[in-house]
N, C-alpha and C positions, 0 to 999 in steps of 0.2 A: 598361414598353413593351418588348415582345419582338418578335423578327422575325416570329413567326407571327401577330402581330396587326396589323402594318402592312398586310398584304394577306391578309384572311381567305379561305380557299378557298371557292369557290362551292358553295353547297348546292343540290343538285338538287331539283326540285319533286316527284320521284317517290318520296321516302322519307317515312316517317311523322313525325308531330309529335314522337314520342319520340326519333326519330333526330336531329331538329333540336336538341332540348333537350339530349340526352346528348352529342352530338359524339363525338369519338374517346375510346375508353376509356383510363383511366389506372390504373396499378397503385397499389393502396392502400399507403400508407406504413406500415401496421401500426397497432396500437392506441396505440403510444407516439408522441407528437409528436416530430418531429426537433428537434435542438438548433438554436437560431437562430444565424445568423451575421450579421455586420453589413456585408456587402459591398454598397455602394450605388453607383449611377451616375446621373448627370443625363440621360444620353442612352441610347437603346436600343443593345444590342450590335450589332445589324444591322438593316437595313431593306430593303424591296423598293421599287423605283422604281415610279412610276405607270405607266410603259410596260410593265413586267413584269406588273403587276396586270392591265392591259388585255389582254395577250396570253394570260395563263394563267387568268384568272378571269372571263372574259366569260360572262354567262348564256346558256343555250341559247335558241333562238328561240321555242320553244313550251313554256312551263312547264305542267306538268300537275298535277292533284290526285293524291294517293296512290291507287294502283290498288285497285280493289275487292277483288281477290283477295289483298291483302297480309295477312299474319298480324296478328291482333288484338293491340293493345298496351294494357296496363292503364292507362297514362298517358293514352291517347287515348280509352278507352272511355267512352261516356256514352249512356244510353238515349235514343233520339229522342223528341221530344215526342209522337209518335203512339203510343208504347207505353203500356202500362197502369201502368207504374211509373217512378219517376224516381230517378236516382242523384245524390247531392250532388256538388259540384265536387271534393271530395277523396276521394270514394269512400264516404262515410258514408251508409248507407241512411236515407232519411227516408220519411215517410208518403206513400202514393200518392194521397192525397185530392186534391192539387192538380195531379195529372197528367191529370185528365179533368174536363171541365165537369160531367159527370153523376155524378162520383164523390163524392157526399156534399155537394155545394154548396160555397160559399165558406167558407173557414175563416180564423181570425184569425192574426195574426203569432205564430209559435212560436219563441222564442229557442232552444229545445232542438233545433230543426231545423238550426241552424248547425253547422258542423264543430266537433268537440271541440278547440277551440283555447284553451289556458289563457292567462290574462293573465299576461304575463311582462315583465320589465324589459328595456329595450334594453341596459343595461350592469349586469348583476347584480353584487351584492356578492361579492367573492372571485373576480372574473373573472381569467383568466390574462393578458389583454393589458392593458398600462398605457395610460392616456390619452396620455401623452407617452413616447416611446421614447428620444429623445436630446436633449441640450442642447449646443449648440456655441457657442464664443466665438472670434472672429477679430479681428485688429487689423491696422492698416497700419503697416508698417515702412519707413522712408525708404530703407533700403538693399536690403531683400529684397522689398519690395512686400507684398501681402496674405499673412498667415501665420495659421495656425490655432494658437490658444493652448491651448484646453482642449476636451476632448470628454468628456461624462459621460452614462451611467455607464461606457461602454466606448468605445474608439476606433473610428471609422469607417474601415475600410480602403478603399483606392482612392486616387483623386487628391485629396488634401487641399488641394492648391493650387487646384484647380478649385472646390472648395467655398468656400474663402476668397475667391476672386474673385467668386463669386455673392453672398456675404454683404457684400461691399464694392463697391457699384455705382459706375459712373462719376460723377464730380463729387460724391461723397458728402461730401467735406471742405468743400464750399461751403455746406452746409446743416447746421443744428444737429441735425436729426433726419430720418430717412427710413425707410420701411418697404419691404421687398421680400418677394415670395412666389416660391418655386420648388418643383419636385417632384423627388423622387428615385425612380428606377426600380430594381427589383430586377434584378440580373444573372441570366443564365440558369443559372449554376452555383450559385446561392445555395440553401442548404438550406431557406430559407423558402418557396421555390417548391414543394418537396416537401410541406411542411406545408399549403400552400394546396391542392395537388392532393388530398392526403389528405382535407381537409375537404370539398372538392367531391365526392369519391367517397362520403364518408359521407352527405352530403345526398341524393345520388342513391339510395343504398341504403335510406335511411330512407323516401324517397318510394315506392320500390318495395314495401317491406314494408307501408307504410300501405295501398296499393291491394290487396295480398294479404289483409290483415286485413279490408278491406271486402268482399272476395270470399269470406270465410270460411276463408281459409288461414292458419293460425297455426303457426309453427314452434316447435319445442321450446325453442330458445334465446331466443325472444321472451317466453315466459310461463313463469314458474317456479311457478305456482299461487297467487301472491299477488294476482292480479287486475290487476297493472300490468305492462305490457310496456315494452320499451326505448323505445317511441315516446312513452310518457307520462312517462318518468323525467325528473326535473329535474336529474339529475346527469350528463347527457350532456356529454362533453368539448367545450369550445368551443361551448357551447349558445347563447351570445350571437350566434354567427355563423349560427345555424340559422334560416332563414326560407324556407318552402317556396313562398311566393307572390311572391317577388321575384326578378327575373332577376339572375343572377350575372354575366352577360356572359361573354366568352370570351377576354379579353385578358391574363390573367395575374394575379399577386398584386396586392393593393391597393397603391396608390401611398403613398409617404411624403410628406406635405405639410409644407412648411417655412415657418414665419413668422419673419421676420428683422427686427430693429430695429437701426438704425445711429445712433450718437450721436457728435457731435463736441464735445469739451471744449477750450476755450482754455487753453493751458498755456505760459507763457513759457519754461519750462525745456526744452520739447521743441524738436526741430530746426526744425520748421516752425511752431512756436508753437501747435500743437494736437495733441490725441490723438484718434484715430478708432478706435472699437471697435464691434463688432457682436455681438449675441447672438441665437441662433435656437432655436426650439422645433420639434422634429420629431415629428409625430403622424400617426396613421392616420385621425383624424377630419377630415372635410371642413369642419367648423365651427371651423377653426383661429383665426378672428378673436376668439374669446372669450378668448384668452390675451393680448391686447394690453395690458390694464392691468397684468398680472403681469410682462410683459416690461419695461414702463416702470420698475416698481419694482426688478426684479431687476438690470437693467443699471446703474441708479444705484448699487445696492449693490455691484455688481462693480467699478465705478470706485473705490469706497472700499476694497474688499477683493477684489483679483483673485486669489482662491484657489479651489480646487475645492470647498471647503465651501460657498461661496456658491451654486454650481450645485447641489450636493446639497440645499440647503435649498429651492430652487425646484422641483427634481425631485420631492422628497417631497411638497411642498405640492400641486402640480397633480395628482399621482397619487392623493392622498388625497381628491380631490373626489368627492363621493357623488352618483352619478346613478342609483342603484338604484331610485328611486321614479318614474323616467320610464318610462311604459308603452311597450311595443313595439306599433306600429300596423302593420296589414297595408297592402299597397300601395294597395288601394282606400280604406282609411281615411285614408292620407296624402294621396291625391288630394283627398278631400273636405275635409280640414283646410286644405290649401294654397289651395283655390279658394274658401274661405269666409272672411268677415270676422267670423264669430261667435266671440266670445271664450270661449263656454261649450261649444263643440263637443267632445264626448268627455270632458267634465269628469268623468263617472262613472268613467272608467277611472283617473283620478288619485285619486279618492276610494277606489276599491277597492284600489289599490296601497297607500294609507296604511292602510286597514283590515286588509289582509293583514299589514302590518308590525306594527301594534299587536297583532294576534292572535298573531304569532310572539313578540313580546316578553312577552306575558302567558302564553304557553304554551298558548294555545287551539288547537283543531284548525282548520287553514286549509282552507276549502272549495275543492277543486280543480275544482268544476263551472264551466262557462263562465258568464260574467257575463250576467245577464238584465236588460236595461234596463227591461222591463215591470214588474219587481218589485225595484226598487232596495233593497239592504239598508239598514237604518236607520243613520244616522250615529252613530258613537260619539263620546263626549266627546273633545275635544282636536283636532278637525279644523275648521279655519276657512279662509276665503279669505285668500290672501296680501295684505297691505296693510290688512286690517281692523283695527279697534281692538283686538280680542282678540289678534290675531297680533302686533301691535306691542307690546302690553303683556306679551307673553310667556306668555299663557294657553294657547297652542296649541303642542304639541310638533311637530306637522307642519302644513303649510299647503298648500292647493290653489292652483296658480298663478292669478294674476289673468287671464292670457291663456293659454289652452291651446296656443297656437302656440309658446310658449316655456316651458321648464322652468327654474325658478328654483333655483339652488344657490349655493354660496359656497366660496371657497378661503381657508383660514387661512394667511396668509403673514406671518411674524414677529409673530404674535399679532393681526394685523389681518384681519378678515373682508372679503374682496373679493367683492362680489356678481357672480354669473355667470348669464347667461341663455343656455341652450342651445336651439337650434331643435329642435322635436319631430319635425317632418316634413321629412326631407331627401330630395330627389329626385336622380336621376342627373345628373351633370355640373354640380352646384351646389357650388361650393367657395368658402369665405370669405364676406366681406361686400362686396357690390358693389351698384351701382345701374344697372339697365337704363334707368331714366328719364334718368339723367345721360348715358349713352351715346347714347340717341336724341336728346336735346337738343343734344349736342355737334355731331352731324353734320347735324341738321335745320335749325338756326338759319342756318348759312351758306348752305345750299341754298335756304332760303326767301328770303333776301336777294338772292342771285344764283344762279339755277338752274345747276347744274353739268352740263356735257355730257360724256358718256363715249364712248370709242371702242366700237363695237358688238362684242359678244361674245354668242353664243347662250346660254351658261350664265349670264352675269352681267347683261346688260341685257335682262331679260325684258319691260320696258316701254319699250324704245327708248333713244335717246340720253339722255333726261332721266329715266331710272329713278331712283327715290329712293335716296340713298346707303345707307340702312339695308337696303334690299332688295338692293342690290349686295353688301353685306357678307354678308348671310344666304345669298344665292346662292353666294357664294364659299366659305363654310363648308360648305354642303350638297354642293357639287360637288367638295369636297376640293382647293381651291386653296391655295396658300401665302400666308398672310396675315400682314402685319407691322404692328404698331401702333408708330408712332414718336412719342415725346414728348421732343423736344429741349428742354433746359433745364427739364424738368418732373421732379418727384420720381418715382423709379422705382415708388413705391407706387401712384401714380395710373395709371401705364401698366399695371401688373399688374392693377389693378381693371378696366380696360377690356378686357383679355384675358379675364378670368374672366367678365365680363358678356357678352362676345361668345359665349363657349362656351355659357353658359346660354341665350342668345338663340336660337341655332340648335338647341339640344337641346330646349328646351321641357319638360325633364323626361321626354322621350319617347325621343329618339335618344341613342345613345352614340357614342364614338369621337373626341371633341373634347378633353376634358381630358387624356387620356393622351398626346396629341400636342401639348399646349400648353406653352409656355415663357413664363410671365408676365413673367419678366425674364431677358434674356441680353445678352451683350456681343459685341464685335467679335472677340474671340479664339476664339469658338466657332462661327464661321460655317461652317467646314468640316463640323463635326458636325451643325449645323442643316440644311444642305442635303442631308444623307443621309436626312432624315425627310420622306416625302411628305405633303403637306397639313398642314404645321405651322401653328400659330398662336403668334406670338412677339411679345413686347414689348421694345422697345429704346429707348435714349435717344441713341444715337450717330447724327448726321445723315449719316454715310457711307452708311448703308443706302439712303437716298433716291437716291443717285447710282449705284446698282447694280441696275437693274431686272431683271437676270437672276437676282437672289437671291430675288425675290418675284413673285407674280402680282397681288396687291392690297395697296396701301400705304394705311394709315389714319393721316393726319397729325393728331394730337390737338390741337396748338395752333391750327391753322388750321381744323379741322373739315372738311377736304377728304379725299376718297378718290380714289386714282389706280389705274388699271388699267395694268399693265406692258405696255410695247411688245413684250416678249419672252414674253408669256403664250402657252401652248400653245393652238392653235386647236381648236375642237370638231370631233370626227370625225362623219361621217355614220354613224348607227347603224341597225341593223335595225329597231328600234322606230319610229324616225322615218320610215323608208321605208315600213314596213307601214301606219303610220297614214295617210300621204298616199295610199297606194294604196287603202286601205279607205274613206277619206273624201275623195274628190276634190273635193267641193264646198267643203271647208274646208282643203284642202291649202295654198292661198295664204296662209292665216291663220297658219300655223306660224311663218313668219319675219316676219310683219307687225309683231309687237311689237318686232322688232329692226331695223326699217327706219329709215332716217335721217329720214323724214318724221314718225315718231311722236314725240310730245312728252309722253307720259305722261299725257295727258288722260283723263277718264272715258270719252270716246267710244271710245278705243282700249284700254281697260282690260280685256283679255280675261282676265287672271289674277285680277282683283279686288284687286290689290295697291295701286292708287291709292286706292280707297275705304277699304281697310284702314288705310293709313298716315294718311289724313285723320282717320279715327275715332281712331286711336292718338294723334295729335298733339292732337286735341280732348280726349281723356281726360287726357293729360299736362298740358295747360293748365288743365284743371278740377281738378287736384291730387287725383286719385282714389287715389293711393297706389301703392307699389311692388308690393304683392301683386296688385292688380287688373291692372296692366300685365303682370306675369308670367303671369297667368291668360289674358290675351288672346293673348299670344305662344304659350302652350301650345295654345290653340285653333287658331291659325294653323298650327302644326306638325302637329297631329293632322289638320287638314283637308288639308294637303299630302300626308301619307302615305295618306290615304283616296282622294284623287284619283289618286295614283300607283297604288294598287291597282286602281282603276277603269280606268286607262289600260292596265295589263297585261292585265286581263281583256278589255278591248275589242280589244286588238291581238293578244294571244297566246292568248286563250281561257281563261286561268287566271292566277292571281296568286300569287306567293310571299308576298305581304303579307296574304293572307287564308287562314286555315285553317278550312275549314268541315267539315260532316259528310260522311261517305262514304256513298254510296248502296249500302248493303248489300243483298244479295238478301233478299227478303221484306219490305222496307220498302214499305208501300203508299203512304204519303205522305212523300216526301222532306222532311226538316226544313227545307231551304232555302226551301220554298214558304211557310213560316210567316213572313210579314212581309218577306222579302227580306233583302238585306244590302248594305253599301257606302254610299258617299256618295250624297246625294239632290240631284237637280236638278229644277227645275220642269218642264222638258221636254227633249226630245232635242236640240233646237237649242242651247239653253244649255249642255248637257253637251258637245256637240261643240266649241263655241267655247272653253269653258274648258279642255278637254283640248288644243286646238290652242295655246292660250296657254302652257300648262305643259309641253308635250311636250319642249322642249329642256332645261328645268330637271330634269324627271323623268329623262330619259335621262342627263344628267350625274350625277345622284345614284345611279343604278342600278349604278354601278361603283365605289362607295366603301365604305370600312370601316363607316360608319354604317348603310348599307343592309344589309350582311350581318349586322351586330350586331343590327339591328332584326328581321331574320328569326329569328334565334336567340331573341331576347327574346319575340317573339310565340309561338314554339313552346313556350317554357317557361311562359308565362302561360296558354296554352291548356290545359295539363294541370291547372291549378288554378282556371281561370276558372269561375265559376258560369254556368249556362245556356249551355253550349257551342254549342247548336244555334240560338240566337236572337241576333240583332244588335239589342240594345236601342237603340244609337245610331241605327241606321237607322230604327227604328220611331218613335223620338221626333222625329227630324228630319222624318219625313213628317208628323207631327202639327203640327210647328212651321212648315214651309215650304210645304206643298202644300195645295191645296183638295181635300179628300177627299169622296167621296160618303158618305152614311150607312152603306152596306154596308162600304166600305173602313175607315171609322172604327170600325165595330163589330168588325171582325176584329182591329184593333190593340188596342182596349181589352179585349176578351175574352182575347186572348193574354197581355197584361200581367197581368191579374187572375188568369189560370190558372196562370202559371208563376212569378210573383214572390212568394215567401213567406219564404224563410229570411233570416237576417241578411245573408249575403254577397250574396244576390240583390237585396235592397233597397239595399245599398251600391252595387252595380253600376248599378241604375236611377238612384240619386241622382247618380252620377258622370257620367251622360250628360244629366242635367237640373240643371246647377249653378245656383246663385242668379243668376249673371250672365246666364243665358239664361232668366230668368223662373221658374226653379225648377219647381214642380209645376203651373204655370198650365195648360199644354197638356194635361197628364194629367187635371187637374180638369175640363176642358171636357167630359169624358165624363159628368159629372153632368147635363149638359143635352142628352144624346142623346135622340132621339125614341123609342128603344126602351127599354122598362122594364128588360129584363134588363141592358142595357149600363149604365144608371144604377146599378142595384143592385151590379153587379160592380165598377164604378169606386169606389163608396162603400166596398165591402169592401177594395179595394186601398189606398185612402187611410187607412182605419182601421189597416191593418197598418203603413203608413208612419208614422202618427202615434204608434204604440206603439214604434217603432224608436228606438234610442239616438241616432242622428243624424237620422233622418227627422222627429223631432218638431220640429226647428228649421225644416225645410222646410215642415212643416205650419203652423207659426206664421206663416210668411211669406205664406201664402195670403190673398187678399183676403176681406173680410167677406162679399161677395156669394157667393163660392164656398163659404165655410163655412156660410152659411145654407142654400144648396142641399144641402149634405151633411146638415145637421140634418133638413131636410125629408124627404130620401130615407130616412134612418135611421128616422124616424117611420113612413114607409110600410112599411118592412121589419118593424118591430115590430108594426104593425097587422096586416099579413098573417100574421105568426106567431101573434098572438093569435087572429085569426079561425080559423086552421087548427087550433089547439089546442082552441078551443071546439067546432069542428065534429067533430073526431076523438074527443076525449076527454070532452067535456061538462064541462070544468072550470068552476069558478066564476070570476068576474072577479078576485077577490082572488088565487086560486091562479095564474091566468094571468099577472097582473101580476108576481107574485113570480118565476115561472119565466122570464119574459121579461127581467126585470132581472138 
């Protein structure tokens, strides 16, 4: 957490997407990676207050699109749909057949049309970075208090006493066992920051060279005549950190996540009759919860042998864990995997990783071509599904996971194989193992028994005095309020899990800026440092915090399930956006504060934001035991909806939005790409739109001056440079099919546009991401099979055929109803019959030859 990240500078809307993504230039650290130092801090070196952010970083009144006269940027360039050729999202040229409806007719799915992305491991063998960087041991001394006993493999400079206090939480001696989680932030003078900046610059340079290659510009240093450039080399330093399709954020080097176990052993020879020791694992991986069973064994061993060799044994064991067969998924693929309950999704990638490993062991040539799901390579002997009889009996050297959401590995500790399951798809702001369902139930049950009344605040009580406590919590996080979770007489591990769940709740895997300012566990001695961090999220167990409302804005009392709004909370300011909306919509001006009036009770009648209906559906799903993954997917949908409504608000009030990067109307473009299907959130009518904007205006205005808002702008700009179909908003088009009653002509335009432009691997992934299984999957797209126009039916069938041949799309196809599949078969027969009749008419072929050619 660095000072430059507590208040990101405002990014003007008049610069290009590449300027958003690149930010300020940094000097490369040179080809040699800097030596690592171990200077760590639990708090940022400095911070900017919320008032400073408001004064210096306030957005301009009228955000604008990039000017049409701006110089072209290779990261932003993409041929408009009206042109005669199409450029792939990463600059790789593909066939122009699908850029025009008359350009050769519909074609099938072509896996070679996807960008040349080699299948690689998330954590390749021989990688430079260890899974675990440090192991710490602390103990409680009756005379000196918390002390640090050992640090392995090197000492962590800085305030060791502070680390020991974090490892030994309050009242730890009254429990036999307790878990804590906390984060360590790199200091500004740490040389690891130079390494991180160098890696960031390298990624930017590789992206630029890739676009130049697509444009036919090849530099001498990129091609030595061997046919393989540095873009294709697998020997790139820190290659495991390279991912062109994932936002890197702009908040500094990755955090160090610390998982800590505290044990109390009764000992009559000790002064207080007990010995308290804590052992912590420090890692860069957000899935730090996988080390829990190892910490349990290692701490028991340390009580027996409190020597550094015990730590060395644990350190070597965890870093020898093999994750090299876990494939790296793109951002779109991770979205699909997280939103799906299918345990076989992307199983082909795991099989291919194993086949590549077997080929390497046998000395065979490994095919570097992209994996084609339409022609899966034959399985070689020795590959079975994990848990099968052959795998259990030892007939399989390698096994494909039973559930592709988790990669199954093991750690050999003292000769004992410890099974480990590592999550394959990790989204931003998701750290550790927590339960959003548990968080929702904790604050919903007490509210259901006795509805809680809140003091009115425009940012927090968006549904009036009886706003649901979970909505109050999410509003507080979105508008960057200071949030404290208090768990008096509770294990600190449960408090830390609540903090992590709240961060994931507000992020939804979409927004950033919560985890870096979160303190899953802290104590009273660090209040002064905590108050220097604007918008913190902290977990505490000391009840003193409850009696100091000036320390927090929202207090979440975990034992009672109650949420309190501080009497000292800063009141919302009257903003330009609020004033402009009321001036432009006088008929709905009185609705802006209607949701915050004392007469509002949070009923459906006054539910302008839709939050009441959403929470009712959420609680119904929780009571139905749908599972954690489904609940997280629903919250992701809520966050995505909020950001899209915020973009619509900015466009409505200011004329343009920083949350939408569309095409630039270049001179000579006859048909602006924005006219193809439109963009943004979809409402049934203008009245519904105005009411929902009026209900959300205060929450949106509170969010527009936060670090998560500015980080989201940067992420969108980075994603735009690699997003397939830059000029089309597939989410908008699918929502129109799902929510609006379209005329046959309107439906025709959408179906033909989807069939015309959705062909490559990434384009189909993008379409599947906006049509998840939780939203009926391909149901609304398959309705095109019943359109009254023959051409629409044929093109929809062609689109579904490409999806069915796709690696992930085949699962969406299998979920279609039998009624729609029968319609598809009928239309395919019509297409084949037309082709047969045309061939007989043009060439006079015999029926046997025609049948062979058609098949």
